[in-house]
N, C-alpha and C positions, 0 to 999 in steps of 0.2 A: 562116672563119665555126662556129659550134659551137651545137648544141642537143642541149642538160644536160635536159630535163626541164620541169617546168611549176614557174610561179612567178610569173608576173606575169600571165604567160595561159600559152594553153596549150603556147607550144611559143618562152620568151626565149632570139632567140639570142646569143651572147653571139661577139665579130669579135678573136682573139687577131691581133696583134703580135709574131711568137719574136723578133723584133732590136731592137722596140725595149723588146721585155722590159712590155708594155702589152693591157693587153683592155680593150675599147670594155663596158660591161654593162649600159646599156641600161635596165629602168625597175626592175629585179633591183635594182639599188644608186641608190637615192636617199637625200633628206634627212626625218630623219624617217621617219618608217611605211612599211612595204612600201605599197602599190595594189595587195590582189588582186582581177583581175578577170577574178571569175565566171563573168560573161557571158563572156569571152571563154575561159575552161580553167582559168584558175588557180588554184593549188591552192595554199591554205594548211597544207597537210602536206607536201608534195613542196617548197618556197619551200627553205627548209634545209636539203634532198639537193641539190638543184639547186644552192645558195651553190657548196656545199663540192665537189660539182662541176669547179666556175670555180674554185674555188680550189687544187685541186688543178697547175693553170695552173703555170708559174712565169711572172711578173710579177714588177713594180715599184709602176705605176704600175694605178690601173684611171681610163675613162674614164664618172663614175654617166651617166645617161637628167635629170638638172635639177641640175647646179650641173657646176663646172668638177673639171678629172681630180684625183685622191686618191690618196699612199700611198696602198700596199696592205689595210693597215687599214682603210681606209676601204670593202674589200668584204669583208674578216672580221669587222666590229662589226653589220652587220646578223644575219649568222648567229650570232654571236654572244648577239644578244640576245634571240634568238626559240628557237634550242635546247633550255633548260631548260625552255621552256613548255609547252611541247611532249613534252617527257620527266615532267615532274612531272606532266601528264595520265596518262601511262601509255600513250601515240600518240608513236609511229614516224614521221619522216619522211616519211619512206617509207610508208608505211601507204598502202593502198589506202579510198578513201575512195569505194568502193561500197559497202560498213555503213553508212554517211551520210548516203547518197546519198538513202535508197530515202525517207526522211520529213523531213531540211532542204535545201531545194533552192539550201541553203549551199557543200554540199556537192560539187552535180554532178559528173557527170565532167564 
């Protein structure tokens, strides 16, 4: 079990099965747009970084939170679709949310 940081919640757990080259990603990987659970510490800015840490594992198959298993591309797609928005806005996915948190409740720590 690995905790790579905030994403869907403040501590999304990834379960890595190295012998099977498989990860269970939970709600980090779902169909459609990710659900950021801000009330439970999720973080939009950290979401991509957390996915990148998971993608550093050596796996071929991902088991997402709300659909059947998928090839590795199923885990890369959410990262690839969100990174341009964050970088285009001048934000780094690993940037601290503290600067925004004081005025915007959506960016709570």
